[in-house]
N, C-alpha and C positions, 0 to 999 in steps of 0.2 A: 764477440764477447764469450769467454768460456765459463761457464758454471758447473760445481760440483753437485751432483744429485745422487740421493741414496735409493736403493732400490726398495720399495715398499711391499711387492709381491709380484709373482709370475703366475698369470692364468691362462690355463690351458684351453684352448678350442678344439679339442680332438686330436686326431692324429695329422692335420694339415697346417696349424695356425697356434700361436700364443701371445699373449699381451704381456707386455711389462709395464709396470708401474713405477713410477719414481717420485720422490718429492718433489714439489716444486720450487725451484730456488727462488728466494726474493729478487725480485726485479725482471723476473724472466716473463715477458708478456708476449703474446702471439694471437693472431687471427686463426678462425678454424679453416685448416685445409693447408695450413704451412707444415714445414719440416724442419728438422734439424739434425746435425752431426753428433754421432755419438761414439765417445772415444772408450773402449774396453781394454783395462790394462795399462801398462806405462812403458816406456823405453823401446827395445826393438820387439818386443812381445805385444805392444799395441796394437789394436784393430780399430780402424774408423771407418764408419758408413753412416750415410744418410738414410733417416726414416720419415714418414709422415707421421705427424703427431696424431694418433686417432682420439686422444680426449679433447674435450671442449674447454676453452678458455673460461667458462663457467664453473668448471670441476676444480677441485683444491688440489690435485695429483695431475703429472705429466704420464701420459701412456702412448707406447707405440705398440703396434700389433705387426707379427712377422710370420710369414709363411716358412714351415719347417722343411727349408731346401736342403739341408745337408752342408750346406755353404760354411766354412770356417766361422765367418762372423756371426751367421745365424745361429750355429751350436754355442757359441760364446755367450751371445745374448740371452738364449733361453735358458743357459745353463747358471745365471746370475742368481744369486740368493738375497733374501730378505737381509738389508744392513750393509751389502757391497755397494762401493762408490764408483760411478763412472762420471765422466767428463761430458758436457752438453756444449753446443756451439749452435746459436741460431736466435731466432728463426729466419727461415727463408722461405721464399716462395710468392707467388701472384695467384695461385690456384685456391682461390679464398671466397666464402660466401659470408655475408652480416646482415643480409635481409635487404640489400640494395635493389634487387630485381623483383617485380611482382609474381612473375612465373618463371619456375627454372625445372629442368630434366636432368638427372643424372644418369649416366650410362657408364656402368662400371662392370670390369672383369676380374674376378679372383681377389687378390690382395688389394686390387685398386679400390675396394670398398671404403678403405680405411680412412680418406679423408671426407668421403662421404657420413662416416659415423660423427666425425667431429662436428660436421656443418648442422646434421640432423639434431644430434644433441643440443648444439649452441641455439639452433632455431626453437627447439622445445621450451630450452629453459627461459629464453628471452622472449616466448610467446609471439614469434615472427609470424605473420599472417600470409606472407609469400606461399604462393600455390607451389607445392614441391611434389614430383613424380619421380621415383626412383626405379630404374631397370637394372637388375643386378645379375650378370650372367656367372654362374658356377658351375664347377663339375656335378657334384650331388648334393644332397640334402646336408651332409656333415661338414660340406665346404661352404655354407652359407652362415657365412660370420655375423655376429649380433642379431641373428634372427627373432629371438625373444625379445630383445631390447626394443628393436625396429617395431615388432608388433605392439608392444605396449605403448610406444610412443604414439603409433598410429591410431590407437583407440581413443588416446587423448586429445589427440590433434588432426582434425577433420580436414586439414588443408595439407595431409601429407599421405602418399600413398607408395609402398615399398613393394614391387613385384619381382619375384626373383623368376628366373629362367633356367633349367638345368640341361646341360650338354650331355649328360650320362644318368638319366632319370632310373630311379629303381621300380619296380612293379607297382608300388604303391602311390607313388607321386601323382596327385591330381591338377598340378600346376602347369605351367607352360613348359615346354620341351625344345631344346634348340638353342642356337646363338641368338642374339639380337639381331633382327633384321627389319626389313622395310615395314613388312607386314605387321610384326609384333609391335614395333613402334608406332605406327598409325592406330592400330587397335587400342593400345593403352593410352596413347597420347593424341588423342583427336586434333587439339589444339596445336600441335608441335611448332607450327609457323609462328606462335606468339610466345615462344619461350627462349631463353637462355640455357644452353647447353653444356654441360661439364662431363667430361669424358675422360676416366682414368683407369689404368690396368696395363697389362703388357703392351709391348710395343705393336704387335701385331694386331691386338684388338683394338688399341686405340687409333690406329692408322684405319682399319677397317671402319670404324666409327665415323672417323672424319671423312673418309670417301662416301659413306652412305648419306651423312648429313649434306654435303657439299652436292651430291646428286639429286637430293630431294630440294635443294634450294635454299638451305640454310646459309645466311650470311656469315662470313668468316667472323666478323666482329660478335657474333652471338654464341660463338663456341670457345670454350677454355678446355684445355686438354693438360693432362699430365701423364708422363711415361713413367712405369716401374718397371726396372732392370731386372729383378728376379734373383738378386745375389740370395 
Protein backbone atom coordinates (compact mmCIF):
# COMPACT_ATOMS: atom_id res chain seq x y z
CA UNK A 1 0.00 0.00 0.00
CA UNK A 2 1.24 3.50 -0.83
CA UNK A 3 1.07 6.43 1.54
CA UNK A 4 1.74 10.11 0.87
CA UNK A 5 4.07 11.69 3.42
CA UNK A 6 5.28 15.24 3.93
CA UNK A 7 8.87 16.19 4.66
CA UNK A 8 9.23 17.57 8.19
CA UNK A 9 12.98 18.21 8.21
CA UNK A 10 16.37 17.20 6.83
CA UNK A 11 19.02 16.62 9.51
CA UNK A 12 22.70 16.75 8.59
CA UNK A 13 25.14 14.27 10.12
CA UNK A 14 28.19 16.04 8.75
CA UNK A 15 29.83 15.27 5.45
CA UNK A 16 28.88 11.59 5.37
CA UNK A 17 25.13 11.23 5.99
CA UNK A 18 21.79 12.92 6.53
CA UNK A 19 18.41 11.95 7.97
CA UNK A 20 15.06 12.92 6.47
CA UNK A 21 11.97 12.99 8.66
CA UNK A 22 8.49 12.57 7.21
CA UNK A 23 5.03 12.89 8.66
CA UNK A 24 3.77 9.45 9.67
CA UNK A 25 0.74 8.62 7.54
CA UNK A 26 -2.36 7.33 9.35
CA UNK A 27 -2.37 3.54 9.30
CA UNK A 28 1.37 3.17 8.62
CA UNK A 29 2.59 0.68 11.23
CA UNK A 30 5.94 -1.10 11.23
CA UNK A 31 8.41 -3.03 13.36
CA UNK A 32 11.83 -1.69 14.37
CA UNK A 33 14.34 -2.67 11.70
CA UNK A 34 11.98 -2.80 8.71
CA UNK A 35 12.38 -0.83 5.48
CA UNK A 36 10.15 0.99 3.00
CA UNK A 37 10.25 2.20 -0.61
CA UNK A 38 10.36 5.94 -1.19
CA UNK A 39 9.24 7.55 -4.46
CA UNK A 40 10.56 11.05 -5.12
CA UNK A 41 8.99 12.93 -8.01
CA UNK A 42 6.48 11.56 -10.50
CA UNK A 43 6.17 10.26 -14.03
CA UNK A 44 9.35 9.60 -15.99
CA UNK A 45 11.34 11.67 -13.50
CA UNK A 46 10.32 9.57 -10.49
CA UNK A 47 13.09 7.95 -8.48
CA UNK A 48 12.34 4.93 -6.28
CA UNK A 49 14.59 3.19 -3.76
CA UNK A 50 14.16 1.27 -0.53
CA UNK A 51 15.64 2.49 2.74
CA UNK A 52 15.62 1.20 6.29
CA UNK A 53 13.37 3.15 8.65
CA UNK A 54 15.77 4.55 11.24
CA UNK A 55 13.00 5.91 13.46
CA UNK A 56 11.28 3.76 16.06
CA UNK A 57 7.58 2.83 15.95
CA UNK A 58 7.37 4.66 19.29
CA UNK A 59 8.13 7.99 17.58
CA UNK A 60 5.49 10.17 15.91
CA UNK A 61 7.43 10.61 12.65
CA UNK A 62 9.11 8.38 10.06
CA UNK A 63 12.83 8.81 9.50
CA UNK A 64 15.36 7.43 7.06
CA UNK A 65 19.10 8.01 7.19
CA UNK A 66 21.18 7.96 4.02
CA UNK A 67 24.89 8.06 3.26
CA UNK A 68 25.87 10.97 1.03
CA UNK A 69 27.08 8.87 -1.90
CA UNK A 70 26.48 11.25 -4.79
CA UNK A 71 23.99 8.79 -6.31
CA UNK A 72 21.05 10.58 -8.02
CA UNK A 73 18.58 9.16 -5.50
CA UNK A 74 20.79 10.14 -2.56
CA UNK A 75 21.05 13.67 -3.94
CA UNK A 76 17.29 13.90 -4.54
CA UNK A 77 16.48 12.61 -1.05
CA UNK A 78 18.78 14.96 0.82
CA UNK A 79 17.68 17.90 -1.35
CA UNK A 80 14.07 17.56 -0.21
CA UNK A 81 12.66 20.55 1.62
CA UNK A 82 10.12 20.96 4.41
CA UNK A 83 6.59 20.62 3.07
CA UNK A 84 7.44 18.58 -0.02
CA UNK A 85 5.57 15.30 -0.53
CA UNK A 86 6.85 11.82 -1.33
CA UNK A 87 5.16 8.44 -1.70
CA UNK A 88 5.96 5.62 0.74
CA UNK A 89 5.34 1.91 0.22
CA UNK A 90 5.83 -0.67 2.92
CA UNK A 91 6.87 -1.74 5.40
CA UNK A 92 8.92 -4.79 4.45
CA UNK A 93 11.58 -6.99 6.00
CA UNK A 94 12.16 -9.53 8.75
CA UNK A 95 15.33 -7.98 10.21
CA UNK A 96 13.48 -6.92 13.35
CA UNK A 97 13.73 -6.97 17.13
CA UNK A 98 10.93 -6.21 19.59
CA UNK A 99 12.30 -7.78 22.77
CA UNK A 100 11.78 -11.44 21.94
CA UNK A 101 15.37 -12.47 22.79
CA UNK A 102 17.03 -12.20 26.20
CA UNK A 103 20.51 -11.46 24.86
CA UNK A 104 21.39 -9.99 21.47
CA UNK A 105 24.45 -8.59 19.73
CA UNK A 106 24.53 -6.09 16.87
CA UNK A 107 27.46 -6.07 14.42
CA UNK A 108 27.10 -3.11 12.06
CA UNK A 109 29.20 -1.30 9.51
CA UNK A 110 28.73 2.23 8.17
CA UNK A 111 25.15 3.11 7.27
CA UNK A 112 24.16 -0.38 8.43
CA UNK A 113 23.68 1.12 11.88
CA UNK A 114 20.30 2.56 10.84
CA UNK A 115 18.11 -0.45 11.78
CA UNK A 116 19.99 -0.62 15.07
CA UNK A 117 18.99 2.95 15.82
CA UNK A 118 15.34 1.94 15.32
CA UNK A 119 15.68 -1.14 17.53
CA UNK A 120 17.67 0.59 20.28
CA UNK A 121 15.28 3.55 20.43
CA UNK A 122 12.35 1.13 20.57
CA UNK A 123 13.99 -0.94 23.33
CA UNK A 124 14.64 2.20 25.37
CA UNK A 125 11.14 3.61 24.93
CA UNK A 126 9.50 0.26 25.72
CA UNK A 127 11.89 -0.41 28.63
CA UNK A 128 12.86 -3.76 27.15
CA UNK A 129 15.16 -5.64 29.51
CA UNK A 130 17.07 -7.68 26.92
CA UNK A 131 20.86 -7.46 27.26
CA UNK A 132 22.08 -5.60 24.15
CA UNK A 133 25.67 -5.16 22.94
CA UNK A 134 26.36 -3.30 19.68
CA UNK A 135 29.72 -3.25 17.90
CA UNK A 136 29.69 -0.53 15.23
CA UNK A 137 32.52 -0.32 12.69
CA UNK A 138 32.97 3.08 11.04
CA UNK A 139 35.73 4.93 9.20
CA UNK A 140 36.27 7.83 11.61
CA UNK A 141 34.62 9.67 14.49
CA UNK A 142 32.52 11.86 12.19
CA UNK A 143 31.10 8.70 10.61
CA UNK A 144 29.81 7.37 13.95
CA UNK A 145 26.09 8.03 13.45
CA UNK A 146 23.76 8.65 16.40
CA UNK A 147 26.73 8.75 18.79
CA UNK A 148 25.31 11.26 21.26
CA UNK A 149 21.89 9.61 21.21
CA UNK A 150 23.34 6.14 21.83
CA UNK A 151 25.47 7.45 24.68
CA UNK A 152 22.46 9.16 26.27
CA UNK A 153 20.33 6.02 25.97
CA UNK A 154 23.10 3.84 27.40
CA UNK A 155 23.41 6.10 30.45
CA UNK A 156 19.75 5.49 31.23
CA UNK A 157 19.70 1.88 30.06
CA UNK A 158 22.30 -0.28 31.87
CA UNK A 159 21.45 -3.31 29.73
CA UNK A 160 22.80 -1.52 26.61
CA UNK A 161 26.41 -1.11 25.48
CA UNK A 162 27.38 0.49 22.15
CA UNK A 163 31.08 0.14 21.28
CA UNK A 164 32.42 1.81 18.14
CA UNK A 165 35.60 0.79 16.36
CA UNK A 166 37.30 3.06 13.83
CA UNK A 167 39.13 1.81 10.76
CA UNK A 168 40.85 5.20 10.26
CA UNK A 169 41.16 6.67 13.75
CA UNK A 170 42.52 10.15 14.32
CA UNK A 171 45.41 10.83 16.71
CA UNK A 172 43.06 11.70 19.57
CA UNK A 173 40.94 8.52 19.39
CA UNK A 174 41.14 6.48 22.60
CA UNK A 175 38.73 3.69 21.67
CA UNK A 176 39.15 0.52 19.66
CA UNK A 177 40.77 0.73 16.21
CA UNK A 178 40.38 -1.70 13.33
CA UNK A 179 37.58 -3.80 11.95
CA UNK A 180 35.38 -6.14 13.95
CA UNK A 181 37.36 -9.35 14.32
CA UNK A 182 37.32 -12.44 16.53
CA UNK A 183 39.53 -10.92 19.23
CA UNK A 184 37.46 -7.73 19.50
CA UNK A 185 34.19 -9.66 19.51
CA UNK A 186 35.32 -12.08 22.20
CA UNK A 187 36.72 -9.22 24.29
CA UNK A 188 33.52 -7.16 24.25
CA UNK A 189 31.02 -10.04 24.13
CA UNK A 190 32.47 -12.88 26.25
CA UNK A 191 29.04 -14.56 26.38
CA UNK A 192 28.74 -14.49 22.58
CA UNK A 193 27.56 -18.10 22.47
CA UNK A 194 24.43 -17.12 24.42
CA UNK A 195 23.29 -14.40 22.03
CA UNK A 196 21.27 -13.85 18.89
CA UNK A 197 23.36 -11.87 16.37
CA UNK A 198 22.14 -9.14 14.03
CA UNK A 199 24.63 -8.00 11.38
CA UNK A 200 24.01 -5.23 8.84
CA UNK A 201 26.07 -3.11 6.49
CA UNK A 202 27.83 -3.33 3.12
CA UNK A 203 27.79 -6.80 1.54
CA UNK A 204 31.51 -7.45 2.07
CA UNK A 205 31.25 -6.53 5.74
CA UNK A 206 28.14 -8.65 6.35
CA UNK A 207 29.64 -11.63 4.55
CA UNK A 208 32.77 -11.24 6.66
CA UNK A 209 30.70 -11.24 9.84
CA UNK A 210 28.76 -14.30 8.73
CA UNK A 211 32.02 -16.17 8.09
CA UNK A 212 33.43 -15.09 11.43
CA UNK A 213 30.34 -16.13 13.38
CA UNK A 214 30.15 -19.49 11.64
CA UNK A 215 33.86 -20.14 12.30
CA UNK A 216 33.19 -19.40 15.97
CA UNK A 217 30.39 -21.95 15.98
CA UNK A 218 27.38 -19.64 16.12
CA UNK A 219 24.36 -21.52 14.82
CA UNK A 220 22.78 -20.23 11.60
CA UNK A 221 19.40 -19.82 13.26
CA UNK A 222 21.05 -17.48 15.79
CA UNK A 223 22.10 -15.05 13.05
CA UNK A 224 20.03 -12.34 11.34
CA UNK A 225 21.49 -10.35 8.41
CA UNK A 226 20.67 -7.32 6.30
CA UNK A 227 22.68 -6.14 3.30
CA UNK A 228 23.01 -2.44 2.42
CA UNK A 229 23.71 -1.94 -1.32
CA UNK A 230 25.23 1.52 -0.95
CA UNK A 231 23.45 3.54 -3.69
